[in-house]
CHARMM-style PDB file with segment names, atoms N, HN, CA, C and O in Angstrom:
ATOM      1  N   MET     1       0.833  -1.190   0.000  1.00  0.00      PROA
ATOM      2  CA  MET     1       0.000   0.000   0.000  1.00  0.00      PROA
ATOM      3  C   MET     1       0.876   1.251   0.000  1.00  0.00      PROA
ATOM      4  O   MET     1       1.884   1.319   0.703  1.00  0.00      PROA
ATOM      5  N   TYR     2       0.476   2.231  -0.795  1.00  0.00      PROA
ATOM      6  HN  TYR     2      -0.343   2.176  -1.367  1.00  0.00      PROA
ATOM      7  CA  TYR     2       1.196   3.484  -0.883  1.00  0.00      PROA
ATOM      8  C   TYR     2       0.361   4.560  -0.214  1.00  0.00      PROA
ATOM      9  O   TYR     2      -0.811   4.742  -0.544  1.00  0.00      PROA
ATOM     10  N   GLN     3       0.955   5.263   0.713  1.00  0.00      PROA
ATOM     11  HN  GLN     3       1.907   5.115   0.981  1.00  0.00      PROA
ATOM     12  CA  GLN     3       0.214   6.317   1.394  1.00  0.00      PROA
ATOM     13  C   GLN     3       1.059   7.556   1.601  1.00  0.00      PROA
ATOM     14  O   GLN     3       0.697   8.424   2.395  1.00  0.00      PROA
ATOM     15  N   LYS     4       2.186   7.657   0.898  1.00  0.00      PROA
ATOM     16  HN  LYS     4       2.480   6.952   0.252  1.00  0.00      PROA
ATOM     17  CA  LYS     4       3.030   8.833   1.034  1.00  0.00      PROA
ATOM     18  C   LYS     4       2.510   9.947   0.142  1.00  0.00      PROA
ATOM     19  O   LYS     4       2.092   9.702  -0.990  1.00  0.00      PROA
ATOM     20  N   THR     5       2.536  11.160   0.649  1.00  0.00      PROA
ATOM     21  HN  THR     5       2.875  11.359   1.568  1.00  0.00      PROA
ATOM     22  CA  THR     5       2.145  12.314  -0.145  1.00  0.00      PROA
ATOM     23  C   THR     5       2.986  12.354  -1.408  1.00  0.00      PROA
ATOM     24  O   THR     5       4.209  12.228  -1.356  1.00  0.00      PROA
ATOM     25  N   GLY     6       2.323  12.531  -2.543  1.00  0.00      PROA
ATOM     26  HN  GLY     6       1.329  12.633  -2.585  1.00  0.00      PROA
ATOM     27  CA  GLY     6       3.013  12.613  -3.824  1.00  0.00      PROA
ATOM     28  C   GLY     6       3.106  11.299  -4.569  1.00  0.00      PROA
ATOM     29  O   GLY     6       3.301  11.305  -5.785  1.00  0.00      PROA
ATOM     30  N   GLU     7       2.973  10.164  -3.881  1.00  0.00      PROA
ATOM     31  HN  GLU     7       2.814  10.159  -2.893  1.00  0.00      PROA
ATOM     32  CA  GLU     7       2.938   8.873  -4.569  1.00  0.00      PROA
ATOM     33  C   GLU     7       1.646   8.811  -5.380  1.00  0.00      PROA
ATOM     34  O   GLU     7       0.755   9.638  -5.186  1.00  0.00      PROA
ATOM     35  N   VAL     8       1.538   7.854  -6.272  1.00  0.00      PROA
ATOM     36  HN  VAL     8       2.262   7.182  -6.430  1.00  0.00      PROA
ATOM     37  CA  VAL     8       0.370   7.762  -7.144  1.00  0.00      PROA
ATOM     38  C   VAL     8      -0.497   6.574  -6.740  1.00  0.00      PROA
ATOM     39  O   VAL     8      -0.024   5.440  -6.666  1.00  0.00      PROA
ATOM     40  N   ALA     9      -1.767   6.851  -6.479  1.00  0.00      PROA
ATOM     41  HN  ALA     9      -2.151   7.772  -6.539  1.00  0.00      PROA
ATOM     42  CA  ALA     9      -2.721   5.795  -6.142  1.00  0.00      PROA
ATOM     43  C   ALA     9      -3.486   5.413  -7.405  1.00  0.00      PROA
ATOM     44  O   ALA     9      -4.133   6.258  -8.024  1.00  0.00      PROA
ATOM     45  N   LEU    10      -3.410   4.145  -7.783  1.00  0.00      PROA
ATOM     46  HN  LEU    10      -2.884   3.459  -7.281  1.00  0.00      PROA
ATOM     47  CA  LEU    10      -4.176   3.662  -8.924  1.00  0.00      PROA
ATOM     48  C   LEU    10      -5.544   3.201  -8.473  1.00  0.00      PROA
ATOM     49  O   LEU    10      -6.529   3.349  -9.196  1.00  0.00      PROA
ATOM     50  N   VAL    11      -5.603   2.642  -7.280  1.00  0.00      PROA
ATOM     51  HN  VAL    11      -4.803   2.521  -6.693  1.00  0.00      PROA
ATOM     52  CA  VAL    11      -6.857   2.174  -6.676  1.00  0.00      PROA
ATOM     53  C   VAL    11      -6.869   2.654  -5.234  1.00  0.00      PROA
ATOM     54  O   VAL    11      -5.886   2.494  -4.511  1.00  0.00      PROA
ATOM     55  N   ALA    12      -7.971   3.236  -4.824  1.00  0.00      PROA
ATOM     56  HN  ALA    12      -8.770   3.366  -5.412  1.00  0.00      PROA
ATOM     57  CA  ALA    12      -8.069   3.713  -3.444  1.00  0.00      PROA
ATOM     58  C   ALA    12      -9.404   3.282  -2.847  1.00  0.00      PROA
ATOM     59  O   ALA    12     -10.443   3.326  -3.506  1.00  0.00      PROA
ATOM     60  N   SER    13      -9.350   2.871  -1.601  1.00  0.00      PROA
ATOM     61  HN  SER    13      -8.506   2.836  -1.066  1.00  0.00      PROA
ATOM     62  CA  SER    13     -10.551   2.506  -0.856  1.00  0.00      PROA
ATOM     63  C   SER    13     -10.399   3.080   0.543  1.00  0.00      PROA
ATOM     64  O   SER    13      -9.644   2.563   1.367  1.00  0.00      PROA
ATOM     65  N   GLY    14     -11.120   4.139   0.790  1.00  0.00      PROA
ATOM     66  HN  GLY    14     -11.733   4.559   0.121  1.00  0.00      PROA
ATOM     67  CA  GLY    14     -10.971   4.802   2.081  1.00  0.00      PROA
ATOM     68  C   GLY    14      -9.576   5.397   2.188  1.00  0.00      PROA
ATOM     69  O   GLY    14      -9.173   6.187   1.334  1.00  0.00      PROA
ATOM     70  N   SER    15      -8.835   5.027   3.227  1.00  0.00      PROA
ATOM     71  HN  SER    15      -9.162   4.385   3.920  1.00  0.00      PROA
ATOM     72  CA  SER    15      -7.480   5.548   3.395  1.00  0.00      PROA
ATOM     73  C   SER    15      -6.431   4.591   2.844  1.00  0.00      PROA
ATOM     74  O   SER    15      -5.238   4.886   2.914  1.00  0.00      PROA
ATOM     75  N   ASP    16      -6.850   3.443   2.294  1.00  0.00      PROA
ATOM     76  HN  ASP    16      -7.819   3.203   2.236  1.00  0.00      PROA
ATOM     77  CA  ASP    16      -5.907   2.478   1.720  1.00  0.00      PROA
ATOM     78  C   ASP    16      -5.736   2.743   0.228  1.00  0.00      PROA
ATOM     79  O   ASP    16      -6.711   2.974  -0.488  1.00  0.00      PROA
ATOM     80  N   CYS    17      -4.487   2.707  -0.234  1.00  0.00      PROA
ATOM     81  HN  CYS    17      -3.695   2.519   0.347  1.00  0.00      PROA
ATOM     82  CA  CYS    17      -4.184   2.965  -1.636  1.00  0.00      PROA
ATOM     83  C   CYS    17      -3.257   1.887  -2.172  1.00  0.00      PROA
ATOM     84  O   CYS    17      -2.409   1.363  -1.451  1.00  0.00      PROA
ATOM     85  N   CYS    18      -3.431   1.567  -3.446  1.00  0.00      PROA
ATOM     86  HN  CYS    18      -4.121   1.993  -4.032  1.00  0.00      PROA
ATOM     87  CA  CYS    18      -2.540   0.625  -4.126  1.00  0.00      PROA
ATOM     88  C   CYS    18      -1.988   1.302  -5.364  1.00  0.00      PROA
ATOM     89  O   CYS    18      -2.665   2.124  -5.981  1.00  0.00      PROA
ATOM     90  N   SER    19      -0.775   0.966  -5.727  1.00  0.00      PROA
ATOM     91  HN  SER    19      -0.224   0.298  -5.226  1.00  0.00      PROA
ATOM     92  CA  SER    19      -0.144   1.578  -6.883  1.00  0.00      PROA
ATOM     93  C   SER    19       0.478   0.502  -7.752  1.00  0.00      PROA
ATOM     94  O   SER    19       0.279  -0.689  -7.514  1.00  0.00      PROA
ATOM     95  N   GLY    20       1.220   0.914  -8.743  1.00  0.00      PROA
ATOM     96  HN  GLY    20       1.382   1.881  -8.936  1.00  0.00      PROA
ATOM     97  CA  GLY    20       1.872  -0.029  -9.657  1.00  0.00      PROA
ATOM     98  C   GLY    20       2.350   0.706 -10.893  1.00  0.00      PROA
ATOM     99  O   GLY    20       3.213   1.578 -10.799  1.00  0.00      PROA
ATOM    100  N   TRP    21       1.799   0.363 -12.056  1.00  0.00      PROA
ATOM    101  HN  TRP    21       1.098  -0.346 -12.132  1.00  0.00      PROA
ATOM    102  CA  TRP    21       2.170   0.967 -13.322  1.00  0.00      PROA
ATOM    103  C   TRP    21       0.906   1.493 -13.969  1.00  0.00      PROA
ATOM    104  O   TRP    21      -0.055   0.744 -14.142  1.00  0.00      PROA
ATOM    105  N   GLY    22       0.888   2.769 -14.331  1.00  0.00      PROA
ATOM    106  HN  GLY    22       1.669   3.377 -14.190  1.00  0.00      PROA
ATOM    107  CA  GLY    22      -0.277   3.293 -15.025  1.00  0.00      PROA
ATOM    108  C   GLY    22      -0.660   4.698 -14.600  1.00  0.00      PROA
ATOM    109  O   GLY    22       0.171   5.488 -14.152  1.00  0.00      PROA
ATOM    110  N   PHE    23      -1.950   4.984 -14.755  1.00  0.00      PROA
ATOM    111  HN  PHE    23      -2.625   4.342 -15.119  1.00  0.00      PROA
ATOM    112  CA  PHE    23      -2.503   6.301 -14.491  1.00  0.00      PROA
ATOM    113  C   PHE    23      -3.281   6.274 -13.184  1.00  0.00      PROA
ATOM    114  O   PHE    23      -3.979   5.305 -12.887  1.00  0.00      PROA
ATOM    115  N   GLY    24      -3.156   7.339 -12.410  1.00  0.00      PROA
ATOM    116  HN  GLY    24      -2.589   8.126 -12.652  1.00  0.00      PROA
ATOM    117  CA  GLY    24      -3.874   7.406 -11.149  1.00  0.00      PROA
ATOM    118  C   GLY    24      -3.950   8.826 -10.638  1.00  0.00      PROA
ATOM    119  O   GLY    24      -3.952   9.777 -11.419  1.00  0.00      PROA
ATOM    120  N   THR    25      -4.012   8.967  -9.322  1.00  0.00      PROA
ATOM    121  HN  THR    25      -4.010   8.194  -8.688  1.00  0.00      PROA
ATOM    122  CA  THR    25      -4.115  10.265  -8.665  1.00  0.00      PROA
ATOM    123  C   THR    25      -3.005  10.393  -7.632  1.00  0.00      PROA
ATOM    124  O   THR    25      -2.763   9.470  -6.854  1.00  0.00      PROA
ATOM    125  N   ARG    26      -2.326  11.547  -7.627  1.00  0.00      PROA
ATOM    126  HN  ARG    26      -2.522  12.297  -8.259  1.00  0.00      PROA
ATOM    127  CA  ARG    26      -1.272  11.770  -6.627  1.00  0.00      PROA
ATOM    128  C   ARG    26      -1.919  11.937  -5.255  1.00  0.00      PROA
ATOM    129  O   ARG    26      -2.855  12.718  -5.083  1.00  0.00      PROA
ATOM    130  N   ILE    27      -1.402  11.190  -4.287  1.00  0.00      PROA
ATOM    131  HN  ILE    27      -0.641  10.556  -4.426  1.00  0.00      PROA
ATOM    132  CA  ILE    27      -1.952  11.207  -2.937  1.00  0.00      PROA
ATOM    133  C   ILE    27      -1.741  12.584  -2.302  1.00  0.00      PROA
ATOM    134  O   ILE    27      -0.643  13.140  -2.341  1.00  0.00      PROA
ATOM    135  N   ASN    28      -2.797  13.112  -1.729  1.00  0.00      PROA
ATOM    136  HN  ASN    28      -3.688  12.661  -1.697  1.00  0.00      PROA
ATOM    137  CA  ASN    28      -2.827  14.421  -1.068  1.00  0.00      PROA
ATOM    138  C   ASN    28      -2.558  15.588  -2.011  1.00  0.00      PROA
ATOM    139  O   ASN    28      -2.349  16.714  -1.558  1.00  0.00      PROA
ATOM    140  N   HSD    29      -2.561  15.329  -3.333  1.00  0.00      PROA
ATOM    141  HN  HSD    29      -2.731  14.414  -3.701  1.00  0.00      PROA
ATOM    142  CA  HSD    29      -2.434  16.412  -4.308  1.00  0.00      PROA
ATOM    143  C   HSD    29      -3.726  16.522  -5.107  1.00  0.00      PROA
ATOM    144  O   HSD    29      -4.112  17.611  -5.533  1.00  0.00      PROA
ATOM    145  N   GLY    30      -4.398  15.377  -5.307  1.00  0.00      PROA
ATOM    146  HN  GLY    30      -4.085  14.493  -4.961  1.00  0.00      PROA
ATOM    147  CA  GLY    30      -5.659  15.362  -6.042  1.00  0.00      PROA
ATOM    148  C   GLY    30      -5.517  15.579  -7.529  1.00  0.00      PROA
ATOM    149  O   GLY    30      -6.511  15.844  -8.207  1.00  0.00      PROA
ATOM    150  N   THR    31      -4.311  15.474  -8.058  1.00  0.00      PROA
ATOM    151  HN  THR    31      -3.505  15.259  -7.508  1.00  0.00      PROA
ATOM    152  CA  THR    31      -4.108  15.677  -9.487  1.00  0.00      PROA
ATOM    153  C   THR    31      -3.839  14.340 -10.175  1.00  0.00      PROA
ATOM    154  O   THR    31      -3.298  13.413  -9.572  1.00  0.00      PROA
ATOM    155  N   GLN    32      -4.225  14.257 -11.445  1.00  0.00      PROA
ATOM    156  HN  GLN    32      -4.665  15.010 -11.935  1.00  0.00      PROA
ATOM    157  CA  GLN    32      -3.954  13.044 -12.204  1.00  0.00      PROA
ATOM    158  C   GLN    32      -2.456  12.915 -12.419  1.00  0.00      PROA
ATOM    159  O   GLN    32      -1.746  13.913 -12.542  1.00  0.00      PROA
ATOM    160  N   ALA    33      -1.981  11.665 -12.464  1.00  0.00      PROA
ATOM    161  HN  ALA    33      -2.558  10.854 -12.364  1.00  0.00      PROA
ATOM    162  CA  ALA    33      -0.551  11.442 -12.607  1.00  0.00      PROA
ATOM    163  C   ALA    33      -0.286  10.082 -13.245  1.00  0.00      PROA
ATOM    164  O   ALA    33      -1.183   9.251 -13.380  1.00  0.00      PROA
ATOM    165  N   VAL    34       0.958   9.883 -13.627  1.00  0.00      PROA
ATOM    166  HN  VAL    34       1.687  10.558 -13.517  1.00  0.00      PROA
ATOM    167  CA  VAL    34       1.424   8.620 -14.194  1.00  0.00      PROA
ATOM    168  C   VAL    34       2.489   8.068 -13.261  1.00  0.00      PROA
ATOM    169  O   VAL    34       3.306   8.819 -12.727  1.00  0.00      PROA
ATOM    170  N   CYS    35       2.481   6.743 -13.063  1.00  0.00      PROA
ATOM    171  HN  CYS    35       1.818   6.133 -13.496  1.00  0.00      PROA
ATOM    172  CA  CYS    35       3.523   6.161 -12.211  1.00  0.00      PROA
ATOM    173  C   CYS    35       4.131   4.938 -12.886  1.00  0.00      PROA
ATOM    174  O   CYS    35       3.511   4.290 -13.730  1.00  0.00      PROA
ATOM    175  N   TRP    36       5.353   4.650 -12.490  1.00  0.00      PROA
ATOM    176  HN  TRP    36       5.856   5.176 -11.805  1.00  0.00      PROA
ATOM    177  CA  TRP    36       6.091   3.479 -12.946  1.00  0.00      PROA
ATOM    178  C   TRP    36       6.601   2.785 -11.699  1.00  0.00      PROA
ATOM    179  O   TRP    36       7.378   3.359 -10.936  1.00  0.00      PROA
ATOM    180  N   ALA    37       6.168   1.556 -11.492  1.00  0.00      PROA
ATOM    181  HN  ALA    37       5.537   1.089 -12.112  1.00  0.00      PROA
ATOM    182  CA  ALA    37       6.549   0.792 -10.291  1.00  0.00      PROA
ATOM    183  C   ALA    37       6.204   1.567  -9.020  1.00  0.00      PROA
ATOM    184  O   ALA    37       6.949   1.537  -8.040  1.00  0.00      PROA
ATOM    185  N   GLY    38       5.069   2.257  -9.049  1.00  0.00      PROA
ATOM    186  HN  GLY    38       4.464   2.281  -9.845  1.00  0.00      PROA
ATOM    187  CA  GLY    38       4.592   2.969  -7.869  1.00  0.00      PROA
ATOM    188  C   GLY    38       5.163   4.345  -7.668  1.00  0.00      PROA
ATOM    189  O   GLY    38       4.718   5.070  -6.777  1.00  0.00      PROA
ATOM    190  N   LYS    39       6.137   4.730  -8.469  1.00  0.00      PROA
ATOM    191  HN  LYS    39       6.498   4.142  -9.193  1.00  0.00      PROA
ATOM    192  CA  LYS    39       6.764   6.046  -8.324  1.00  0.00      PROA
ATOM    193  C   LYS    39       6.233   7.008  -9.365  1.00  0.00      PROA
ATOM    194  O   LYS    39       6.127   6.664 -10.543  1.00  0.00      PROA
ATOM    195  N   TRP    40       5.896   8.221  -8.932  1.00  0.00      PROA
ATOM    196  HN  TRP    40       5.982   8.501  -7.975  1.00  0.00      PROA
ATOM    197  CA  TRP    40       5.401   9.256  -9.814  1.00  0.00      PROA
ATOM    198  C   TRP    40       6.466   9.606 -10.837  1.00  0.00      PROA
ATOM    199  O   TRP    40       7.646   9.718 -10.503  1.00  0.00      PROA
ATOM    200  N   ILE    41       6.042   9.781 -12.105  1.00  0.00      PROA
ATOM    201  HN  ILE    41       5.084   9.690 -12.376  1.00  0.00      PROA
ATOM    202  CA  ILE    41       6.965  10.275 -13.122  1.00  0.00      PROA
ATOM    203  C   ILE    41       6.392  11.569 -13.677  1.00  0.00      PROA
ATOM    204  O   ILE    41       5.179  11.711 -13.833  1.00  0.00      PROA
ATOM    205  N   ALA    42       7.277  12.506 -13.971  1.00  0.00      PROA
ATOM    206  HN  ALA    42       8.263  12.390 -13.845  1.00  0.00      PROA
ATOM    207  CA  ALA    42       6.859  13.819 -14.446  1.00  0.00      PROA
ATOM    208  C   ALA    42       6.085  13.694 -15.759  1.00  0.00      PROA
ATOM    209  O   ALA    42       6.345  12.803 -16.568  1.00  0.00      PROA
ATOM    210  N   THR    43       5.140  14.596 -15.949  1.00  0.00      PROA
ATOM    211  HN  THR    43       4.930  15.320 -15.292  1.00  0.00      PROA
ATOM    212  CA  THR    43       4.361  14.610 -17.177  1.00  0.00      PROA
ATOM    213  C   THR    43       5.277  15.014 -18.325  1.00  0.00      PROA
ATOM    214  O   THR    43       5.945  16.047 -18.276  1.00  0.00      PROA
ATOM    215  N   GLU    44       5.292  14.204 -19.326  1.00  0.00      PROA
ATOM    216  HN  GLU    44       4.749  13.365 -19.366  1.00  0.00      PROA
ATOM    217  CA  GLU    44       6.074  14.455 -20.528  1.00  0.00      PROA
ATOM    218  C   GLU    44       5.451  13.614 -21.622  1.00  0.00      PROA
ATOM    219  O   GLU    44       4.595  12.777 -21.335  1.00  0.00      PROA
ATOM    220  N   PRO    45       5.854  13.811 -22.867  1.00  0.00      PROA
ATOM    221  CA  PRO    45       5.287  12.946 -23.906  1.00  0.00      PROA
ATOM    222  C   PRO    45       5.509  11.483 -23.533  1.00  0.00      PROA
ATOM    223  O   PRO    45       6.614  11.079 -23.170  1.00  0.00      PROA
ATOM    224  N   LEU    46       4.458  10.715 -23.629  1.00  0.00      PROA
ATOM    225  HN  LEU    46       3.561  11.043 -23.924  1.00  0.00      PROA
ATOM    226  CA  LEU    46       4.506   9.331 -23.193  1.00  0.00      PROA
ATOM    227  C   LEU    46       3.759   8.483 -24.206  1.00  0.00      PROA
ATOM    228  O   LEU    46       2.638   8.813 -24.593  1.00  0.00      PROA
ATOM    229  N   GLU    47       4.371   7.403 -24.632  1.00  0.00      PROA
ATOM    230  HN  GLU    47       5.282   7.135 -24.318  1.00  0.00      PROA
ATOM    231  CA  GLU    47       3.727   6.502 -25.583  1.00  0.00      PROA
ATOM    232  C   GLU    47       3.451   5.172 -24.900  1.00  0.00      PROA
ATOM    233  O   GLU    47       4.336   4.575 -24.286  1.00  0.00      PROA
ATOM    234  N   ILE    48       2.222   4.726 -25.017  1.00  0.00      PROA
ATOM    235  HN  ILE    48       1.503   5.211 -25.515  1.00  0.00      PROA
ATOM    236  CA  ILE    48       1.835   3.442 -24.447  1.00  0.00      PROA
ATOM    237  C   ILE    48       1.247   2.604 -25.573  1.00  0.00      PROA
ATOM    238  O   ILE    48       0.310   3.029 -26.249  1.00  0.00      PROA
ATOM    239  N   ALA    49       1.795   1.424 -25.770  1.00  0.00      PROA
ATOM    240  HN  ALA    49       2.557   1.079 -25.222  1.00  0.00      PROA
ATOM    241  CA  ALA    49       1.306   0.532 -26.811  1.00  0.00      PROA
ATOM    242  C   ALA    49       0.605  -0.660 -26.173  1.00  0.00      PROA
ATOM    243  O   ALA    49       1.058  -1.197 -25.162  1.00  0.00      PROA
ATOM    244  N   VAL    50      -0.489  -1.059 -26.772  1.00  0.00      PROA
ATOM    245  HN  VAL    50      -0.857  -0.623 -27.594  1.00  0.00      PROA
ATOM    246  CA  VAL    50      -1.251  -2.199 -26.288  1.00  0.00      PROA
ATOM    247  C   VAL    50      -1.443  -3.152 -27.463  1.00  0.00      PROA
ATOM    248  O   VAL    50      -1.805  -2.741 -28.565  1.00  0.00      PROA
ATOM    249  N   SER    51      -1.195  -4.422 -27.204  1.00  0.00      PROA
ATOM    250  HN  SER    51      -0.901  -4.756 -26.308  1.00  0.00      PROA
ATOM    251  CA  SER    51      -1.330  -5.410 -28.272  1.00  0.00      PROA
ATOM    252  C   SER    51      -1.911  -6.703 -27.716  1.00  0.00      PROA
ATOM    253  O   SER    51      -1.595  -7.113 -26.599  1.00  0.00      PROA
ATOM    254  N   LYS    52      -2.743  -7.321 -28.493  1.00  0.00      PROA
ATOM    255  HN  LYS    52      -2.999  -6.987 -29.401  1.00  0.00      PROA
ATOM    256  CA  LYS    52      -3.327  -8.591 -28.095  1.00  0.00      PROA
ATOM    257  C   LYS    52      -2.376  -9.750 -28.404  1.00  0.00      PROA
ATOM    258  O   LYS    52      -2.482 -10.822 -27.808  1.00  0.00      PROA
ATOM    259  N   ARG    53      -1.456  -9.531 -29.328  1.00  0.00      PROA
ATOM    260  HN  ARG    53      -1.370  -8.661 -29.812  1.00  0.00      PROA
ATOM    261  CA  ARG    53      -0.523 -10.585 -29.733  1.00  0.00      PROA
ATOM    262  C   ARG    53       0.795 -10.469 -28.958  1.00  0.00      PROA
ATOM    263  O   ARG    53       1.063  -9.450 -28.322  1.00  0.00      PROA
ATOM    264  N   SER    54       1.586 -11.494 -29.019  1.00  0.00      PROA
ATOM    265  HN  SER    54       1.368 -12.322 -29.536  1.00  0.00      PROA
ATOM    266  CA  SER    54       2.919 -11.467 -28.395  1.00  0.00      PROA
ATOM    267  C   SER    54       3.819 -10.503 -29.153  1.00  0.00      PROA
ATOM    268  O   SER    54       3.645 -10.290 -30.353  1.00  0.00      PROA
ATOM    269  N   LEU    55       4.777  -9.924 -28.449  1.00  0.00      PROA
ATOM    270  HN  LEU    55       4.919 -10.097 -27.475  1.00  0.00      PROA
ATOM    271  CA  LEU    55       5.710  -9.003 -29.085  1.00  0.00      PROA
ATOM    272  C   LEU    55       6.727  -9.749 -29.926  1.00  0.00      PROA
ATOM    273  O   LEU    55       7.135 -10.863 -29.598  1.00  0.00      PROA
ATOM    274  N   SER    56       7.130  -9.111 -31.019  1.00  0.00      PROA
ATOM    275  HN  SER    56       6.798  -8.206 -31.286  1.00  0.00      PROA
ATOM    276  CA  SER    56       8.177  -9.683 -31.874  1.00  0.00      PROA
ATOM    277  C   SER    56       9.519  -9.500 -31.170  1.00  0.00      PROA
ATOM    278  O   SER    56       9.610  -8.715 -30.226  1.00  0.00      PROA
ATOM    279  N   PRO    57      10.564 -10.210 -31.608  1.00  0.00      PROA
ATOM    280  CA  PRO    57      11.895 -10.008 -30.994  1.00  0.00      PROA
ATOM    281  C   PRO    57      12.361  -8.567 -31.072  1.00  0.00      PROA
ATOM    282  O   PRO    57      12.968  -8.068 -30.124  1.00  0.00      PROA
ATOM    283  N   ASP    58      12.086  -7.874 -32.197  1.00  0.00      PROA
ATOM    284  HN  ASP    58      11.592  -8.280 -32.967  1.00  0.00      PROA
ATOM    285  CA  ASP    58      12.469  -6.463 -32.317  1.00  0.00      PROA
ATOM    286  C   ASP    58      11.711  -5.592 -31.327  1.00  0.00      PROA
ATOM    287  O   ASP    58      12.284  -4.658 -30.766  1.00  0.00      PROA
ATOM    288  N   GLU    59      10.427  -5.882 -31.101  1.00  0.00      PROA
ATOM    289  HN  GLU    59       9.962  -6.641 -31.556  1.00  0.00      PROA
ATOM    290  CA  GLU    59       9.633  -5.123 -30.131  1.00  0.00      PROA
ATOM    291  C   GLU    59      10.091  -5.391 -28.715  1.00  0.00      PROA
ATOM    292  O   GLU    59      10.106  -4.482 -27.885  1.00  0.00      PROA
ATOM    293  N   GLN    60      10.466  -6.635 -28.423  1.00  0.00      PROA
ATOM    294  HN  GLN    60      10.454  -7.374 -29.097  1.00  0.00      PROA
ATOM    295  CA  GLN    60      10.952  -6.999 -27.087  1.00  0.00      PROA
ATOM    296  C   GLN    60      12.157  -6.144 -26.679  1.00  0.00      PROA
ATOM    297  O   GLN    60      12.308  -5.804 -25.506  1.00  0.00      PROA
ATOM    298  N   LYS    61      13.010  -5.800 -27.642  1.00  0.00      PROA
ATOM    299  HN  LYS    61      12.888  -6.076 -28.596  1.00  0.00      PROA
ATOM    300  CA  LYS    61      14.212  -5.012 -27.359  1.00  0.00      PROA
ATOM    301  C   LYS    61      13.875  -3.583 -26.899  1.00  0.00      PROA
ATOM    302  O   LYS    61      14.708  -2.919 -26.282  1.00  0.00      PROA
ATOM    303  N   LEU    62      12.672  -3.120 -27.195  1.00  0.00      PROA
ATOM    304  HN  LEU    62      11.995  -3.660 -27.696  1.00  0.00      PROA
ATOM    305  CA  LEU    62      12.284  -1.762 -26.865  1.00  0.00      PROA
ATOM    306  C   LEU    62      11.625  -1.596 -25.510  1.00  0.00      PROA
ATOM    307  O   LEU    62      11.316  -0.475 -25.104  1.00  0.00      PROA
ATOM    308  N   ILE    63      11.405  -2.699 -24.803  1.00  0.00      PROA
ATOM    309  HN  ILE    63      11.656  -3.610 -25.132  1.00  0.00      PROA
ATOM    310  CA  ILE    63      10.727  -2.638 -23.513  1.00  0.00      PROA
ATOM    311  C   ILE    63      11.620  -1.964 -22.476  1.00  0.00      PROA
ATOM    312  O   ILE    63      12.795  -2.301 -22.332  1.00  0.00      PROA
ATOM    313  N   LEU    64      11.042  -1.012 -21.763  1.00  0.00      PROA
ATOM    314  HN  LEU    64      10.087  -0.738 -21.879  1.00  0.00      PROA
ATOM    315  CA  LEU    64      11.758  -0.353 -20.664  1.00  0.00      PROA
ATOM    316  C   LEU    64      11.441  -1.094 -19.382  1.00  0.00      PROA
ATOM    317  O   LEU    64      10.286  -1.438 -19.131  1.00  0.00      PROA
ATOM    318  N   GLU    65      12.442  -1.341 -18.580  1.00  0.00      PROA
ATOM    319  HN  GLU    65      13.380  -1.062 -18.784  1.00  0.00      PROA
ATOM    320  CA  GLU    65      12.223  -2.043 -17.305  1.00  0.00      PROA
ATOM    321  C   GLU    65      12.725  -1.211 -16.168  1.00  0.00      PROA
ATOM    322  OT1 GLU    65      12.633  -1.625 -15.013  1.00  0.00      PROA
TER     323      GLU     65
END
């Protein structure tokens, strides 16, 4: 559970918050935000790709971890 001011809550129930990867709300800021592994990342151009099929070897090389 993430409850630090400025962290990003993807799911919140009462005072409990969960985070991870994606879009959510900054805790105690009330603003929309993006997080990676639970950590807020600054707003900047961001590309998100979604595919139903498996990634090709060339696409696999582009994954950020």
